[in-house]
N, C-alpha and C positions, 0 to 999 in steps of 0.2 A: 359507052361500054369502057372499063378502068382498065387500067394495062396491068398484064401475066406479071407477078412475082418473080423475078429470076430463082432460077436452081443453083445448082452446084456449076462455081466459075470454070473449073477443068474435071466432068464428071468423072472422068474413072479416074482420079488420083482421089477425088473428094471420097467419091464411094468408096475409094480401099482403105481409106485412112478410118474413113466413120466403121465400116468393116470390122474393122482392128478395134476401133474403141467396141463397138458392140460384143467383137467375140470376146473382149475382156471382160464384159459387166457379165455376160452368159459363163464363163471359166471361173468366175469370183462373184458369186451370188452376194447381192444388197452392196457395193460396191459402186457406188456414185461417180460415175465417168462425166467429163465435159465433152463436148463435141466444138467445132467449128462449121453449124452448120448455116444452110442458105438463109436468106430472109425469107419464111414461109406466109404463105396468106392467113390472118386471123380469121377464126380462133384458132388453127392450128399453129401449135407447138412446134419453135425453129429443130430441137428436136426429135419429133414424131416426124418432120417433114424429112429430115436427113433420113432417120429410118425407114421411108417412105421409098425415099431417090435410090435410096443404095438395097432393098432388099425386094422392091418390086417392078412389074415389068409387064410386057406385053401378056403374058401368061400366068400371070399372078391375081386372081378373084380378090379382088377389095370391097368391105366393108366399111362404111361411116355411118356413127350416130348419129342423133339428128341433127344434134349442137353442132358437128364437123360438116355437115352435108350441106355444106353451103354454095352456090354458083361460086367464088370466088377458089374454094378447093378443090371441090372436083374438076374444072376448068386448069388449074396447075399441076395434080397430079394428073389428068390425062394426057399434058402435056410433056411434063418433063419425064413420068416413069412411063407414061404409053399403057398402066395398068387397067383390068376392065376390072367398073364399080358393079356390086351387086345387091341386093337389095333386101337378103336374108341374111344373118349371120352364119345361118348354117353352111352356105355355100362359099366363105369366106377363106382363105388361106391365112390374110393378113386383116387384122382389124384394127380400126384405130376410133378409140372413145376417147368425150371429154367430159360427157353426162355421168354422175355417180349411178343412174341406172342401167348400167348393163347389163345386157341380157348375155352373163355368163354360161349358163345353161343352155345355150342354143348353138356356143360355137364348137366346131369339129373335134373332138378327139384321137383322131385315128382309133383305130382296131390293133390286137393284140402282132399280129400280123404285120401290119403297116403303120407303127406310134408316129412316124414319122408325116401321115397322112393328117396332121392336126392342124388346129390353129393358132396363130402367134396375136396375142392381144396388144396393143401399145395403148397404153395409159396415160392422159394426162391428170397428173395433178397440180396441186395448189404450189408446194415445193419439197425439198427437202429439208433436211435437220429441224425440221418440227413437227408439233403434231404427232400423232399416233406412236407409240414405241412397237416394234415389230422384233420378235425373235427368229431369226432364220438359222434353220440347220439343215444338212444335207450333202452331197460332192459340191467340191469344191470351199467347204467353209469347214477350218482346224474343228473348231468347237459349236464355236456359236457365234454368229454374230449378231447385230444390230442395226437396225434400219429407223430414221426417224421420216416420215412423210403426214404430210397434212393436204387433206381432199380423198382420203381414200372411200370408194364408197363403203355404208358400215356394215353390205353382207362379204367383204372380203375375205375377211379372215376365215370363216366357217366353209364360205365355197373353196378355196385354197384346201381346207381341210378334205374336203372331197375328189378335187382336183388331183390331191398328191395322190390317195386311194388311189387310184386306176392305172398308177403307175404301171407299166411304159408308156399309157396310153397320156391322153391328159393336156391339156393347154399353158405354152408358154406367156409368159405376161414380159414386158419391158413399159418399166414406171420412166414417165419424159413428164420433166419442169423445166422451162423455160428452155435453155441449149445443155440441158445435164439428164444423164435418165441411168439408171439402174434396171439389171433383171434377175428375173424370179421365173427360173427354168423349172418345167415339172416335177422336177426330182427335189426341191426344196420346199423343206417344211418351214410354212409360216404361222407363227403362233401370237399373242399378242403379250409386249412384254419387254 
């Protein structure tokens, strides 16, 4: 049996610092922020691990795609976050994915009465600053913002357009690469360019 990777050294302070950075990213869509994450077990990106330790707990149903649902990651999340791992994407409040074949259409989008009952997808990408150019518009962006990402699923931009049309319902996305993340709330228009 392998040793369990450590979580946050000081959970309350580290989770608070990560939460502030995540809020900054959500308030300013497309802004890449760097975290001071704990070492997460591969293949979970350190930033994805920090998000999980910050937002997930015993009341949080979490789904992982097949690429991330390995024993080391499952044990680490259960031990450090105490979260409940679910088998179906439809059951998840938070979803973590590394495989480009993300089942975006299966996540909860909330309802008109309760749009907050939707999922947040934490999607691992290869890198920020290279790759596909995205144009972002919407709340938190003065005119338009650009974001370059490498490793997005080919269906991502089309899915985001359909997701945006559901507003105020919809799925929020947090892109992660290594120790960095950028948020794309459901209110953000994402187009190529």
